[in-house]
Kinemage of the C-alpha trace (Angstrom):
@kinemage 1
@onewidth
@group {chain A} dominant
@subgroup {mainchain}
@vectorlist {calphas} color= white
{ca met a 1} P 6.224 186.319 39.621
{ca leu a 2} L 6.818 184.940 36.116
{ca arg a 3} L 9.859 182.675 36.043
{ca asn a 4} L 10.478 182.015 32.344
{ca pro a 5} L 7.716 182.771 29.806
{ca glu a 6} L 9.362 180.660 27.080
{ca glu a 7} L 9.137 177.601 29.309
{ca leu a 8} L 5.328 177.721 29.335
{ca glu a 9} L 5.102 176.835 25.645
{ca tyr a 10} L 6.836 173.487 26.229
{ca lys a 11} L 4.560 172.314 29.017
{ca ser a 12} L 1.366 170.511 28.104
{ca gln a 13} L -0.765 170.960 31.245
{ca gln a 14} L -1.448 174.251 33.003
{ca ala a 15} L -3.535 174.974 36.068
{ca tyr a 16} L -4.254 177.632 38.643
{ca val a 17} L -4.045 176.572 42.279
{ca met a 18} L -5.686 178.803 44.854
{ca ile a 19} L -4.309 178.366 48.357
{ca asn a 20} L -5.761 179.174 51.763
{ca cys a 21} L -3.188 179.622 54.535
{ca glu a 22} L -3.283 179.959 58.275
{ca asp a 23} L -3.771 183.585 59.338
{ca gly a 24} L -0.671 185.680 58.660
{ca ala a 25} L 1.216 182.857 56.913
{ca gln a 26} L 1.108 184.110 53.304
{ca glu a 27} L 4.753 185.248 53.233
{ca tyr a 28} L 5.974 181.976 54.744
{ca val a 29} L 3.963 179.881 52.272
{ca met a 30} L 5.105 181.973 49.290
{ca glu a 31} L 8.743 181.482 50.291
{ca glu a 32} L 8.174 177.723 50.392
{ca leu a 33} L 6.362 177.781 47.023
{ca lys a 34} L 9.404 179.393 45.353
{ca ser a 35} L 11.232 176.053 45.547
{ca ile a 36} L 8.606 174.298 43.371
{ca lys a 37} L 9.873 174.550 39.780
{ca ser a 38} L 6.494 173.933 38.131
{ca ile a 39} L 5.048 177.106 39.709
{ca lys a 40} L 5.460 179.806 37.066
{ca glu a 41} L 3.578 182.673 38.725
{ca met a 42} L 2.174 183.448 42.152
{ca thr a 43} L 0.551 186.351 43.921
{ca thr a 44} L -1.228 187.114 47.164
{ca thr a 45} L -4.882 188.063 46.814
{ca ile a 46} L -7.687 189.730 48.689
{ca gly a 47} L -10.825 187.628 48.779
{ca pro a 48} L -11.645 183.982 49.373
{ca tyr a 49} L -8.065 182.799 48.638
{ca asp a 50} L -4.751 183.951 50.110
{ca ile a 51} L -2.437 182.953 47.245
{ca val a 52} L -3.021 182.127 43.574
{ca thr a 53} L -0.371 180.189 41.642
{ca lys a 54} L -0.016 179.255 37.977
{ca ile a 55} L 1.486 175.825 37.366
{ca ala a 56} L 2.838 174.312 34.140
{ca val a 57} L 3.663 170.583 34.063
{ca pro a 58} L 3.997 167.859 31.415
{ca ser a 59} L 0.916 165.851 32.480
{ca ile a 60} L -2.128 165.676 34.731
{ca glu a 61} L -0.263 163.090 36.823
{ca ala a 62} L 2.575 165.568 37.370
{ca leu a 63} L 0.000 168.192 38.360
{ca arg a 64} L -1.523 165.829 40.919
{ca glu a 65} L 1.942 165.020 42.285
{ca thr a 66} L 2.853 168.706 42.579
{ca ile a 67} L -0.331 169.566 44.456
{ca glu a 68} L -0.491 166.525 46.731
{ca ser a 69} L 3.192 165.980 47.478
{ca lys a 70} L 4.527 169.522 47.403
{ca ile a 71} L 1.944 172.274 47.862
{ca arg a 72} L -0.382 170.570 50.357
{ca arg a 73} L 2.553 169.414 52.479
{ca ile a 74} L 3.756 172.953 53.140
{ca gln a 75} L 3.151 173.804 56.775
{ca lys a 76} L 0.465 176.447 57.249
{ca val a 77} L -1.382 175.558 54.011
{ca arg a 78} L -5.001 174.858 54.978
{ca thr a 79} L -6.717 174.091 51.652
{ca thr a 80} L -6.196 174.240 47.896
{ca thr a 81} L -8.592 174.650 44.986
{ca thr a 82} L -7.414 173.784 41.479
{ca ile a 83} L -8.647 175.024 38.119
{ca ile a 84} L -7.203 172.984 35.245
{ca cys a 85} L -6.731 174.907 31.996
{ca glu a 86} L -8.127 173.126 28.977
{ca gln a 87} L -6.170 175.153 26.440
{ca ser a 88} L -3.837 178.116 26.654
{ca lys a 89} L -2.477 180.388 23.952
{ca ser a 90} L 0.316 182.847 24.628
{ca phe a 91} L 1.078 186.020 22.754
{ca leu a 92} L 3.212 189.051 23.337
{ca asn a 93} L 1.350 192.245 24.164
{ca ser a 94} L 3.339 194.607 21.976
{ca thr a 95} L 2.079 197.760 23.699
{ca lys a 96} L 3.426 196.773 27.091
{ca gly a 97} L 5.988 194.112 26.217
{ca lys a 98} L 4.438 191.605 28.611
{ca met a 99} L 3.361 188.007 28.110
{ca cys a 100} L -0.399 187.567 27.951
{ca his a 101} L -2.338 184.312 28.208
{ca val a 102} L -5.780 183.718 26.763
């Protein structure tokens, strides 16, 4: 779920947050995550994590605040793992018309 691709260019810190939920709680957690404005994309996954989100925020402090005060406080979230992006470049994939990130 990509909210607004243009917004990503104005944010200075991006990260992926992988979330583990209680069994069967993925839909509930995703509904709660929709209210967090800094989450730009999210999807359910098959594997060691239940949900993967992409976050864009102005600073590492804002990232910490989002994870600790918003994501981890959602009921039924068990654990989170964060990968902080060092650098991100966006370009438009002209063959499919979709935003790509490298």
